[in-house]
N, C-alpha and C positions, 0 to 999 in steps of 0.2 A: 520565500527564496526568489531570487531573480538572477538572470544572466542574459547574455545576448543570444538570439536565436541562431541556430546553426543551419547548415544546408538542408535541402529537401532530402527526405529519407526514403529508402526502399519501403514498400508496403509492410513487409514483415517487421522491420525496425519501428515503423510508425505504430503498428499494432501493439508492439511491446511497450513503447513509450506511453501510448494511450491507456493501456491496461494499468500500468503503474500509477498514472495520474488519476485514473478513476478510483483505484483503491485508496490513494491518498485523499481524494475528495470525500470518500465515504467514511474515512477514519478521522478527518479533521472536524467534522460537524455532521449532525444528522441530515439526511437528504431532505430538501424541501420539495414542494409540489413539482417544480420544474425538473429537478433531478429525477424524481420518481417517474415522470412522464418519459424522460429519456430512457430510463431503465426498462420501462414497459414496452418501449419501441424496439428493444434489442431483438435482432433477428440473427442469432449465431448460425453460421454456416455449418452444416453437418460435416464433421471431420472424422472419417473412418479411422484415421491414424491416432486420433485423440478424442475418443467418445466421452471420456470422463471430463475433459475440459469443456466440451460442448454442453454436457449435462450440467456443469456448474454454472455456465452462463444462463441456461434455461431456468435453473433453480432461482437465480437472482432475479430474473424477469418475473417469475411467478411470485416471488416474495414482494417485489415492488407492486405488482398488481393488487395485492391484498393489503398494502401498507397505508397507514394514515399518518400524515406529517406530525400531528400533535402527539400521537402515541410513540412515534419514533424519537421525538425529543425526550420523552420520558425514558425510553429504552437506552438512548445514548447517555443520558445523565446517570442512570444506574450503572451502566457498564464502565464509563470512563471518568466520571466526575464524582458523583456521590456526595454524601454528607461527610466530608472529611477525606474520603477516598472512594473511588469507584470499585466495582468488582474486579476490574483489571487495571494494571499499571502499564500503559502502552509505551514504555521507554526501553531502548536498548540497554542503557546502564542497569536498569532493574533486572532484566533478563540475563545479562551477561555477568554482572557483578553482585546482584542482589541489593544494590543501593542506587539511589538517584544521583545524578551529576558526577558520575565516576569517570575513569580515564578514557573509556570509549567515546565519551562526549568530547573530551579535549582532543582526542585523535581525529574524530570526525570534523571538528571545527578547523583543524589544521588541513585536513584533506580538502574541505570545501574552499578554503582560502587558496590552496594550490590550483584548484579547478576554476577559480574566478567566480564562484557562486557565493552571493552575499545574502545575508539574512535580511528579510524585509522589515522595514521600520514598523513598529507597533505590534510585532508578533511576540507574544509572551512565552510560548512553548519552546523548550530546548530543542535543538536540532535533531536529537535522537528519538523524538516521538515517531511512532509508527507511520503516521501520516506524512511527516516531513521526509522520512527515509524513502518512502515510496515516491514522493514528489521529486526528490533529488535524483533518484535512479532514473526516472522518466526524463529529467532534464539532462542528465549525462548522456543518455541515449540520443536524444533529439538535438542537443546543443553541441556535444563534443564528438560523439560517434567513434570513440577510441575503444576498441575491443579490450585492450589491456587494462585501460582505466575501468571500463565496465566490469570486467572480470574481478579485478582486485576489490572494487567497491562492493560488488555483490558478495564476495566471500567474507569481507571484513564487517560489513554493516547491514547486510540483508540476510544472507543465508545463515549467519551465525546465531540468529535469534528469532527472526520474524516468523518462521514456521512454527516454533513453539508458541508464539503469541497467537497465531491463527488457530492452533489447536485449542488453546485455552478459551479463545473467543467462541469457538464452536460449541464448547462445553459449558459456557457461562450460563448461570441460572436465569439472568435477565435477558439473554439473547433470544430474539425471535427472528426479525428481519436480518439481524447481524450474523445469524448462523449461516445464511446464504453468502454473506460477504466473506465469512471465514472459509467456507468451502471454496469459493472462487480464489481466495488468496492462497490456500494450500495447493490447489491444483495448478495455479499459475506459477508458483514457486517451483513445483516439480518440473514444469515445462522449462523454466529458466535454468534449473540444475542440469537438465539434458542439453540445453543450448550451450552452456559454458563448458560442458564436458567434451564438446566437439573440437577437433583440431582446428586451429586458426587457418 
């Protein structure tokens, strides 16, 4: 995905955008050594108002500390690719309609065209992949900054299925490191649900 950069963001909005982008990066490919180093360096601030979210960040840090890039490649393959199909099918169409390439994908493509977000050349995955949806949400926050657009996109293309995906990821047989990713995703979506429930 690509778009023009928007204005500078408030720290809270930047943190939201960064969290979506991190989840997208972890779901699009297994983390390499550089990404693991970044995750090991996480120092989440203790937040008395959201201790569960703080614990999720700490769990991801611990998981990265004990992770090996080669083993993560194998874990990622078993979870999302597999021989024919991975343990999970990380697409909105599958979770919402039970089939791939369904109407939510067509709707998403129309939405992205309206937002001026274009698919990058050479990307084979459909836009309703979990990684792409997270990346797009981060881009909307950082590039557009329109609460109404954020809220509608979140309701239609994120909250409608991604929580169920993270629940399945956390329970997947092949998941080790990715259980921590699932926990972070679940807790972050809970924070986002509260954010969008606030009056504008």
